[in-house]
Jmol script that loads the backbone (N, CA, C; Angstrom):
load data "model"
ATOM      1  N   UNK A   1       0.836  -1.166  -0.003  1.00  0.00           N
ATOM      2  CA  UNK A   1       0.001   0.000  -0.002  1.00  0.00           C
ATOM      3  C   UNK A   1       0.887   1.231   0.004  1.00  0.00           C
ATOM      4  N   UNK A   2       0.505   2.199  -0.799  1.00  0.00           N
ATOM      5  CA  UNK A   2       1.213   3.467  -0.833  1.00  0.00           C
ATOM      6  C   UNK A   2       0.207   4.572  -0.533  1.00  0.00           C
ATOM      7  N   UNK A   3       0.707   5.648  -0.033  1.00  0.00           N
ATOM      8  CA  UNK A   3      -0.131   6.813   0.261  1.00  0.00           C
ATOM      9  C   UNK A   3       0.563   8.039  -0.280  1.00  0.00           C
ATOM     10  N   UNK A   4      -0.206   8.842  -1.018  1.00  0.00           N
ATOM     11  CA  UNK A   4       0.387  10.045  -1.608  1.00  0.00           C
ATOM     12  C   UNK A   4      -0.697  11.110  -1.789  1.00  0.00           C
ATOM     13  N   UNK A   5      -0.267  12.302  -2.041  1.00  0.00           N
ATOM     14  CA  UNK A   5      -1.214  13.404  -2.240  1.00  0.00           C
ATOM     15  C   UNK A   5      -0.702  14.377  -3.265  1.00  0.00           C
ATOM     16  N   UNK A   6      -1.565  15.349  -3.580  1.00  0.00           N
ATOM     17  CA  UNK A   6      -1.192  16.371  -4.556  1.00  0.00           C
ATOM     18  C   UNK A   6      -0.469  17.537  -3.913  1.00  0.00           C
ATOM     19  N   UNK A   7      -0.471  17.578  -2.580  1.00  0.00           N
ATOM     20  CA  UNK A   7       0.207  18.646  -1.855  1.00  0.00           C
ATOM     21  C   UNK A   7       0.738  18.084  -0.529  1.00  0.00           C
ATOM     22  N   UNK A   8       1.741  17.187  -0.606  1.00  0.00           N
ATOM     23  CA  UNK A   8       2.235  16.554   0.620  1.00  0.00           C
ATOM     24  C   UNK A   8       2.848  17.547   1.580  1.00  0.00           C
ATOM     25  N   UNK A   9       2.544  17.363   2.851  1.00  0.00           N
ATOM     26  CA  UNK A   9       3.048  18.282   3.891  1.00  0.00           C
ATOM     27  C   UNK A   9       3.701  17.561   5.065  1.00  0.00           C
ATOM     28  N   UNK A  10       3.976  16.304   4.905  1.00  0.00           N
ATOM     29  CA  UNK A  10       4.549  15.546   6.012  1.00  0.00           C
ATOM     30  C   UNK A  10       3.471  14.830   6.800  1.00  0.00           C
ATOM     31  N   UNK A  11       3.873  13.859   7.569  1.00  0.00           N
ATOM     32  CA  UNK A  11       2.937  13.110   8.394  1.00  0.00           C
ATOM     33  C   UNK A  11       2.589  13.966   9.613  1.00  0.00           C
ATOM     34  N   UNK A  12       1.316  14.123   9.844  1.00  0.00           N
ATOM     35  CA  UNK A  12       0.863  14.998  10.938  1.00  0.00           C
ATOM     36  C   UNK A  12       1.277  14.394  12.289  1.00  0.00           C
ATOM     37  N   UNK A  13       1.875  15.196  13.158  1.00  0.00           N
ATOM     38  CA  UNK A  13       2.312  14.708  14.468  1.00  0.00           C
ATOM     39  C   UNK A  13       1.188  14.086  15.291  1.00  0.00           C
ATOM     40  N   UNK A  14      -0.030  14.589  15.141  1.00  0.00           N
ATOM     41  CA  UNK A  14      -1.150  14.021  15.874  1.00  0.00           C
ATOM     42  C   UNK A  14      -1.453  12.608  15.396  1.00  0.00           C
ATOM     43  N   UNK A  15      -1.323  12.369  14.091  1.00  0.00           N
ATOM     44  CA  UNK A  15      -1.526  11.019  13.553  1.00  0.00           C
ATOM     45  C   UNK A  15      -0.499  10.065  14.131  1.00  0.00           C
ATOM     46  N   UNK A  16       0.749  10.497  14.236  1.00  0.00           N
ATOM     47  CA  UNK A  16       1.807   9.670  14.809  1.00  0.00           C
ATOM     48  C   UNK A  16       1.473   9.336  16.268  1.00  0.00           C
ATOM     49  N   UNK A  17       1.037  10.332  17.001  1.00  0.00           N
ATOM     50  CA  UNK A  17       0.729  10.125  18.431  1.00  0.00           C
ATOM     51  C   UNK A  17      -0.479   9.197  18.633  1.00  0.00           C
ATOM     52  N   UNK A  18      -1.532   9.418  17.862  1.00  0.00           N
ATOM     53  CA  UNK A  18      -2.735   8.597  18.008  1.00  0.00           C
ATOM     54  C   UNK A  18      -2.450   7.151  17.646  1.00  0.00           C
ATOM     55  N   UNK A  19      -1.727   6.936  16.559  1.00  0.00           N
ATOM     56  CA  UNK A  19      -1.395   5.558  16.184  1.00  0.00           C
ATOM     57  C   UNK A  19      -0.499   4.901  17.224  1.00  0.00           C
ATOM     58  N   UNK A  20       0.397   5.655  17.815  1.00  0.00           N
ATOM     59  CA  UNK A  20       1.275   5.107  18.867  1.00  0.00           C
ATOM     60  C   UNK A  20       0.443   4.671  20.065  1.00  0.00           C
ATOM     61  N   UNK A  21      -0.646   5.384  20.331  1.00  0.00           N
ATOM     62  CA  UNK A  21      -1.511   5.023  21.473  1.00  0.00           C
ATOM     63  C   UNK A  21      -2.125   3.630  21.319  1.00  0.00           C
ATOM     64  N   UNK A  22      -2.283   3.180  20.075  1.00  0.00           N
ATOM     65  CA  UNK A  22      -2.819   1.837  19.848  1.00  0.00           C
ATOM     66  C   UNK A  22      -1.731   0.847  19.423  1.00  0.00           C
ATOM     67  N   UNK A  23      -0.474   1.245  19.646  1.00  0.00           N
ATOM     68  CA  UNK A  23       0.649   0.334  19.423  1.00  0.00           C
ATOM     69  C   UNK A  23       1.181   0.262  17.996  1.00  0.00           C
ATOM     70  N   UNK A  24       0.856   1.250  17.180  1.00  0.00           N
ATOM     71  CA  UNK A  24       1.327   1.253  15.785  1.00  0.00           C
ATOM     72  C   UNK A  24       2.261   2.436  15.588  1.00  0.00           C
ATOM     73  N   UNK A  25       3.494   2.135  15.187  1.00  0.00           N
ATOM     74  CA  UNK A  25       4.502   3.172  14.987  1.00  0.00           C
ATOM     75  C   UNK A  25       4.535   3.608  13.526  1.00  0.00           C
ATOM     76  N   UNK A  26       4.074   4.821  13.264  1.00  0.00           N
ATOM     77  CA  UNK A  26       4.126   5.351  11.891  1.00  0.00           C
ATOM     78  C   UNK A  26       5.109   6.522  11.810  1.00  0.00           C
ATOM     79  N   UNK A  27       5.972   6.641  12.804  1.00  0.00           N
ATOM     80  CA  UNK A  27       6.873   7.794  12.861  1.00  0.00           C
ATOM     81  C   UNK A  27       7.857   7.837  11.686  1.00  0.00           C
ATOM     82  N   UNK A  28       8.113   6.726  11.036  1.00  0.00           N
ATOM     83  CA  UNK A  28       9.046   6.702   9.907  1.00  0.00           C
ATOM     84  C   UNK A  28       8.315   6.841   8.561  1.00  0.00           C
ATOM     85  N   UNK A  29       6.986   6.936   8.595  1.00  0.00           N
ATOM     86  CA  UNK A  29       6.235   7.075   7.358  1.00  0.00           C
ATOM     87  C   UNK A  29       6.510   8.427   6.711  1.00  0.00           C
ATOM     88  N   UNK A  30       6.275   8.510   5.419  1.00  0.00           N
ATOM     89  CA  UNK A  30       6.559   9.742   4.694  1.00  0.00           C
ATOM     90  C   UNK A  30       5.295  10.258   4.016  1.00  0.00           C
ATOM     91  N   UNK A  31       5.364  11.496   3.618  1.00  0.00           N
ATOM     92  CA  UNK A  31       4.302  12.139   2.851  1.00  0.00           C
ATOM     93  C   UNK A  31       4.837  12.326   1.442  1.00  0.00           C
ATOM     94  N   UNK A  32       4.263  11.616   0.494  1.00  0.00           N
ATOM     95  CA  UNK A  32       4.786  11.617  -0.871  1.00  0.00           C
ATOM     96  C   UNK A  32       3.846  12.331  -1.835  1.00  0.00           C
ATOM     97  N   UNK A  33       4.397  12.817  -2.959  1.00  0.00           N
ATOM     98  CA  UNK A  33       3.602  13.412  -4.012  1.00  0.00           C
ATOM     99  C   UNK A  33       3.174  12.283  -4.971  1.00  0.00           C
ATOM    100  N   UNK A  34       1.966  12.402  -5.528  1.00  0.00           N
ATOM    101  CA  UNK A  34       1.467  11.368  -6.425  1.00  0.00           C
ATOM    102  C   UNK A  34       2.377  11.152  -7.638  1.00  0.00           C
ATOM    103  N   UNK A  35       3.094  12.176  -8.063  1.00  0.00           N
ATOM    104  CA  UNK A  35       3.986  12.018  -9.211  1.00  0.00           C
ATOM    105  C   UNK A  35       5.052  10.967  -8.980  1.00  0.00           C
ATOM    106  N   UNK A  36       5.368  10.689  -7.728  1.00  0.00           N
ATOM    107  CA  UNK A  36       6.380   9.689  -7.397  1.00  0.00           C
ATOM    108  C   UNK A  36       5.952   8.292  -7.854  1.00  0.00           C
ATOM    109  N   UNK A  37       4.636   8.095  -8.019  1.00  0.00           N
ATOM    110  CA  UNK A  37       4.115   6.765  -8.322  1.00  0.00           C
ATOM    111  C   UNK A  37       3.604   6.624  -9.758  1.00  0.00           C
ATOM    112  N   UNK A  38       3.927   7.584 -10.623  1.00  0.00           N
ATOM    113  CA  UNK A  38       3.539   7.497 -12.014  1.00  0.00           C
ATOM    114  C   UNK A  38       4.156   6.239 -12.611  1.00  0.00           C
ATOM    115  N   UNK A  39       3.344   5.482 -13.326  1.00  0.00           N
ATOM    116  CA  UNK A  39       3.812   4.263 -13.952  1.00  0.00           C
ATOM    117  C   UNK A  39       3.574   3.017 -13.124  1.00  0.00           C
ATOM    118  N   UNK A  40       3.230   3.188 -11.847  1.00  0.00           N
ATOM    119  CA  UNK A  40       2.927   2.046 -10.998  1.00  0.00           C
ATOM    120  C   UNK A  40       1.558   1.488 -11.385  1.00  0.00           C
ATOM    121  N   UNK A  41       1.352   0.224 -11.163  1.00  0.00           N
ATOM    122  CA  UNK A  41       0.076  -0.440 -11.476  1.00  0.00           C
ATOM    123  C   UNK A  41      -0.681  -0.707 -10.184  1.00  0.00           C
ATOM    124  N   UNK A  42      -1.792  -0.014 -10.006  1.00  0.00           N
ATOM    125  CA  UNK A  42      -2.599  -0.175  -8.797  1.00  0.00           C
ATOM    126  C   UNK A  42      -3.975  -0.697  -9.174  1.00  0.00           C
ATOM    127  N   UNK A  43      -4.501  -1.577  -8.368  1.00  0.00           N
ATOM    128  CA  UNK A  43      -5.831  -2.106  -8.585  1.00  0.00           C
ATOM    129  C   UNK A  43      -6.906  -1.151  -8.095  1.00  0.00           C
ATOM    130  N   UNK A  44      -6.559  -0.268  -7.155  1.00  0.00           N
ATOM    131  CA  UNK A  44      -7.536   0.635  -6.580  1.00  0.00           C
ATOM    132  C   UNK A  44      -6.855   1.947  -6.193  1.00  0.00           C
ATOM    133  N   UNK A  45      -7.480   3.042  -6.600  1.00  0.00           N
ATOM    134  CA  UNK A  45      -7.016   4.370  -6.187  1.00  0.00           C
ATOM    135  C   UNK A  45      -8.151   5.028  -5.441  1.00  0.00           C
ATOM    136  N   UNK A  46      -7.840   5.619  -4.306  1.00  0.00           N
ATOM    137  CA  UNK A  46      -8.863   6.297  -3.513  1.00  0.00           C
ATOM    138  C   UNK A  46      -8.410   7.715  -3.251  1.00  0.00           C
ATOM    139  N   UNK A  47      -9.366   8.602  -3.135  1.00  0.00           N
ATOM    140  CA  UNK A  47      -9.037   9.978  -2.839  1.00  0.00           C
ATOM    141  C   UNK A  47     -10.189  10.664  -2.147  1.00  0.00           C
ATOM    142  N   UNK A  48      -9.872  11.729  -1.467  1.00  0.00           N
ATOM    143  CA  UNK A  48     -10.907  12.563  -0.860  1.00  0.00           C
ATOM    144  C   UNK A  48     -11.297  13.611  -1.868  1.00  0.00           C
ATOM    145  N   UNK A  49     -12.577  13.732  -2.120  1.00  0.00           N
ATOM    146  CA  UNK A  49     -13.061  14.683  -3.133  1.00  0.00           C
ATOM    147  C   UNK A  49     -12.588  16.098  -2.843  1.00  0.00           C
ATOM    148  N   UNK A  50     -12.607  16.516  -1.617  1.00  0.00           N
ATOM    149  CA  UNK A  50     -12.222  17.876  -1.256  1.00  0.00           C
ATOM    150  C   UNK A  50     -10.809  18.224  -1.638  1.00  0.00           C
ATOM    151  N   UNK A  51      -9.895  17.272  -1.591  1.00  0.00           N
ATOM    152  CA  UNK A  51      -8.508  17.578  -1.900  1.00  0.00           C
ATOM    153  C   UNK A  51      -8.314  17.912  -3.371  1.00  0.00           C
ATOM    154  N   UNK A  52      -9.209  17.490  -4.225  1.00  0.00           N
ATOM    155  CA  UNK A  52      -9.076  17.739  -5.647  1.00  0.00           C
ATOM    156  C   UNK A  52     -10.026  18.826  -6.130  1.00  0.00           C
ATOM    157  N   UNK A  53     -10.710  19.462  -5.246  1.00  0.00           N
ATOM    158  CA  UNK A  53     -11.725  20.448  -5.636  1.00  0.00           C
ATOM    159  C   UNK A  53     -11.150  21.487  -6.598  1.00  0.00           C
ATOM    160  N   UNK A  54      -9.945  21.978  -6.330  1.00  0.00           N
ATOM    161  CA  UNK A  54      -9.344  23.006  -7.169  1.00  0.00           C
ATOM    162  C   UNK A  54      -8.233  22.472  -8.047  1.00  0.00           C
ATOM    163  N   UNK A  55      -8.148  21.147  -8.155  1.00  0.00           N
ATOM    164  CA  UNK A  55      -7.077  20.552  -8.940  1.00  0.00           C
ATOM    165  C   UNK A  55      -7.652  19.439  -9.801  1.00  0.00           C
ATOM    166  N   UNK A  56      -6.991  19.161 -10.873  1.00  0.00           N
ATOM    167  CA  UNK A  56      -7.363  18.018 -11.710  1.00  0.00           C
ATOM    168  C   UNK A  56      -6.644  16.791 -11.178  1.00  0.00           C
ATOM    169  N   UNK A  57      -7.386  15.716 -10.887  1.00  0.00           N
ATOM    170  CA  UNK A  57      -6.709  14.506 -10.411  1.00  0.00           C
ATOM    171  C   UNK A  57      -5.715  14.004 -11.447  1.00  0.00           C
ATOM    172  N   UNK A  58      -4.647  13.380 -11.012  1.00  0.00           N
ATOM    173  CA  UNK A  58      -3.664  12.865 -11.961  1.00  0.00           C
ATOM    174  C   UNK A  58      -4.294  11.817 -12.873  1.00  0.00           C
ATOM    175  N   UNK A  59      -4.008  11.892 -14.144  1.00  0.00           N
ATOM    176  CA  UNK A  59      -4.527  10.936 -15.118  1.00  0.00           C
ATOM    177  C   UNK A  59      -3.467   9.894 -15.406  1.00  0.00           C
ATOM    178  N   UNK A  60      -3.901   8.683 -15.516  1.00  0.00           N
ATOM    179  CA  UNK A  60      -2.998   7.572 -15.829  1.00  0.00           C
ATOM    180  C   UNK A  60      -3.386   7.008 -17.185  1.00  0.00           C
ATOM    181  N   UNK A  61      -2.533   7.124 -18.188  1.00  0.00           N
ATOM    182  CA  UNK A  61      -2.862   6.606 -19.523  1.00  0.00           C
ATOM    183  C   UNK A  61      -3.259   5.145 -19.451  1.00  0.00           C
ATOM    184  N   UNK A  62      -4.344   4.810 -20.129  1.00  0.00           N
ATOM    185  CA  UNK A  62      -4.786   3.417 -20.195  1.00  0.00           C
ATOM    186  C   UNK A  62      -5.547   2.967 -18.968  1.00  0.00           C
ATOM    187  N   UNK A  63      -5.797   3.836 -18.031  1.00  0.00           N
ATOM    188  CA  UNK A  63      -6.512   3.469 -16.806  1.00  0.00           C
ATOM    189  C   UNK A  63      -7.912   4.083 -16.829  1.00  0.00           C
ATOM    190  N   UNK A  64      -8.866   3.324 -16.335  1.00  0.00           N
ATOM    191  CA  UNK A  64     -10.220   3.853 -16.199  1.00  0.00           C
ATOM    192  C   UNK A  64     -10.205   4.903 -15.120  1.00  0.00           C
ATOM    193  N   UNK A  65     -10.847   6.021 -15.354  1.00  0.00           N
ATOM    194  CA  UNK A  65     -10.906   7.116 -14.377  1.00  0.00           C
ATOM    195  C   UNK A  65     -12.213   7.037 -13.611  1.00  0.00           C
ATOM    196  N   UNK A  66     -12.205   7.377 -12.322  1.00  0.00           N
ATOM    197  CA  UNK A  66     -13.430   7.333 -11.533  1.00  0.00           C
ATOM    198  C   UNK A  66     -14.415   8.387 -12.014  1.00  0.00           C
ATOM    199  N   UNK A  67     -15.687   8.071 -11.817  1.00  0.00           N
ATOM    200  CA  UNK A  67     -16.749   9.043 -12.134  1.00  0.00           C
ATOM    201  C   UNK A  67     -16.715  10.162 -11.126  1.00  0.00           C
ATOM    202  N   UNK A  68     -17.209  11.313 -11.502  1.00  0.00           N
ATOM    203  CA  UNK A  68     -17.272  12.460 -10.584  1.00  0.00           C
ATOM    204  C   UNK A  68     -18.056  12.054  -9.339  1.00  0.00           C
ATOM    205  N   UNK A  69     -17.512  12.391  -8.210  1.00  0.00           N
ATOM    206  CA  UNK A  69     -18.191  12.104  -6.942  1.00  0.00           C
ATOM    207  C   UNK A  69     -17.878  10.753  -6.352  1.00  0.00           C
ATOM    208  N   UNK A  70     -17.018   9.983  -7.000  1.00  0.00           N
ATOM    209  CA  UNK A  70     -16.669   8.661  -6.473  1.00  0.00           C
ATOM    210  C   UNK A  70     -15.448   8.780  -5.598  1.00  0.00           C
TER     211      UNK A  70
END
end "model"
wireframe off; spacefill off
backbone 0.3
color backbone group
């Protein structure tokens, strides 16, 4: 599993703390830009609609694109 965004800002310190409370260490995780994964083959892409409100989601040649609102 990979996680990326269109405007990466680092892993939020609160997320690190909350996950540590349940025994999961994400302190070494990174915040990556989606361009880092161009060319990768994924079976499923998920996104929050709000994050793309003012941006065009990245297009992957030969890949089916989600319908608006999905």
